[in-house]
N, C-alpha and C positions, 0 to 999 in steps of 0.2 A: 503493498498501500503505499502511496505518498501521502504527507500529512503537512498540514501548514500549522506552525506554533506560533502565536502573537504574545509578545511577551510584554505584560502590561502590569506592572508594580501600583499599588495603591499612595505610595511615597514621595510622590515629586515637589520638589521644595521650589524651584525658580517659576513654575507656572502650577499652581496646587491643584489638584485633580484634573492635569492636564490632559490624561488618558480618556477621558471622556467629558472633557471640556467640551461645549458646543463650539462648530467649527460650522460656519454657513446651513445654520438650523439642524442638524446634528452632532450626535458625541461624536468624536473626531474616530476614535475606534471602530467606528460602523463603516468607513470608506476601505480601510484594510481588509474587515472580515466579508464585505460586499465582494470585493475584487478578488479574494481568494476563493468565493463561493462560485463566484459568476464565470470563474476562468475553468471550471471543471476540470482541474487537475488533481483533485485531491477525495480521497475518501474521507477524511477526516480536517477542519478547521477547527485548532483550540486554542484557546486563550489561557495562558500560564499567567495566573495574578495571587496574590494575597488577600485581597480584597472584595466584601462581599458585594459593594455596589456595583464595583467592576463586572465582576462576574455575572449578575442579573443583567446589566446592559449588554453585556456582549451575547446572554442568551438570547433576548428579544432581537438581535439583527442577525440569529442564525449560528452564532458559533458555538463549540460543545466547550464546557469548564468541566472536565471531570476528576479535577484535582485540587489543594491549595497549594501553591508554590510556599516552601518551606522559608522561615523566617530568616535565617541565615541566607537565601540566595535574594531577598528584598530589600536589602540595603542599599544606601548610596553606591556601594563599592561592588558591588556584584557585576560581573561583566555577563556580554548577553549569551556567548558559549556557552558556559556552566548552567546559566536556565536551560537552554534549548536541550545540551545535554541530559539533564534531570527528567525533563518532559521524554524524551525518547528511552530513556531506563524507565519511565514509569511503563509507557506502553510496552517496550520489552515486556515486562512485570505481568502484564494482561494478558502477553501470548499474543501479541501484534507482529508482524511479521513487517518490517518498514525498511521500504525500496530507498524514497528519497524523502528530506524534510527540507522545508521551505519556511525561514523565519522571516515575517513579516513585521515591520516595527507598526504600534499601532499608532504613532504619531505620522503618517505616512498618506494623509490624504491625496496626494497624486498619483500613488500606485494605481497600475491598470492592470486589467486582467490578460491584454494583449504582453505588456511587459513580463507576467508573471509566467505565462506560455514560452514567450522566449528564451525564458531563463530555464525552464523544464529542458527545451528543446536543446538549449549549448550546451549543458551538462550532460547529458544524455549522447550527445553525436561526438564531441570533442572528449570524453572520456576524463572532466576531471574530478576534482575532488568539491569543487564549488562552481557556481557561479552566481556574481553579485551586481548591483545597478553602479554605477560611477559616471561620473560628468567630468567635464574638461573645465579648467578653471579660466575663467574670462578674458585673464589677461597672462602673459608671461610671469610664472614665478622666480624666474632668474634673472628680474630686472626689480625686484620686490625693494620698498624702500623700508626703514626703521625709524622711530625717533629717540633719540637719549640725549637728557636734558634741553629737552625741544630744541633743535635740533636735528636734520634729515641725513641719513646716510643709508648706502645702500648695503645691505647684506652680501651681495656678491660683484664689487665695483669693477670687476674684470669685462662684467656684461654692460659697460656703460653706452659704449657706442656699438654696441649689437643689435640689431633692429631684431624686434620682437618675432617677426616671419621666420626668421633664424634659427630662433632658438625651439631647443625642442617640447612640442605639446606635454603639458602635466594635465594630469587627473586627479579626481578625488573620491571616496567613498560618498555616494548621494544616500544611502541610509534609507533606503527604504526593504530591499529584500537580498536575501541571502540563500541560496540554493546549495544544498551539500548531501552528501553520501554521511548518513547516522554516525559511520566510525571517523568521519572527520571530527563532527561535533564533540563526539566522547573522547577523542583524542585531543582536541584542544589544538586543532591544526590553524596555522595563522592563516587569514585571509588573502594577505597581499604578497603571493609567491606564486611561481609557475604552477601552483594547483590549482590555481584559477582562472575561469575564463569572463572578460567580462560584459556588461549589459551597458552599454555604452549609452547614455538619453541626454536629449538637447537640455542646457542649461534653464529654459522655460519651465520644465517639467521636474525641478529639482526646488526644495527652499527646508533647509536645516529646520527646526521648530524648536528651540532651547529657551527663549526670552518672550515674552509679552509682544515686543518689538517687531520679531519672528514671526509671531500668531497673526499679526496685522499683517504684516509682508504677506504672508502666504495667504489670507482670505481677499486680500487684494490679488494676487496673482491669480488666484482661483476664480474670480469674477471676470477677469479679463478673457480668459481663457473657455468659461460658460457663453460669454457674448461671442468670444470668435465661432464656436462650434455653433450659433445659430444662425450666422451669416450663411 
């Protein structure tokens, strides 16, 4: 079976109740659940949470919440991979045979069923341990500048006279989706190696949501995309 696991703990600090905060009229976690269900890729869509209210909201939108996430995996220092590994082990103990696992973040309102399907096909075709969403930096990171004691300087001054188009393009984790083999999560294999194949997204489909300012930016971007789709 293929299973989707959506980690959603209750103790978010910078944006309280972040995983079920209303985003454009409904809880933000609902976008991840609905995209997973509509993709048709999964026998189970599971939310891993320590929070009863999150569990109830997840179930309303069609996800399963078959266990309570342990407290030791629900604090500010708990990484994603151990949380996914715990869910995999729980399923194995229930007698489930798992082929592939997809971790989708609860605050990923731009995730689409098409992206999920593409990630599944890539990991199957390329025989990798992971496939994950990435996007390119909007400008050359080799020309990045820093502020030190209110003065500007370059991280890499040797690139000052090099045109940005002549520098290697750089990418970053889009923070939406991670397909992986169950053993890769259990063994805590790193994502950013030749074990992984990228699912490259355009910048306009990517928005980190870590602060209230990010949240506002994401809502504005979502409105623009909805208007564009209606044209």
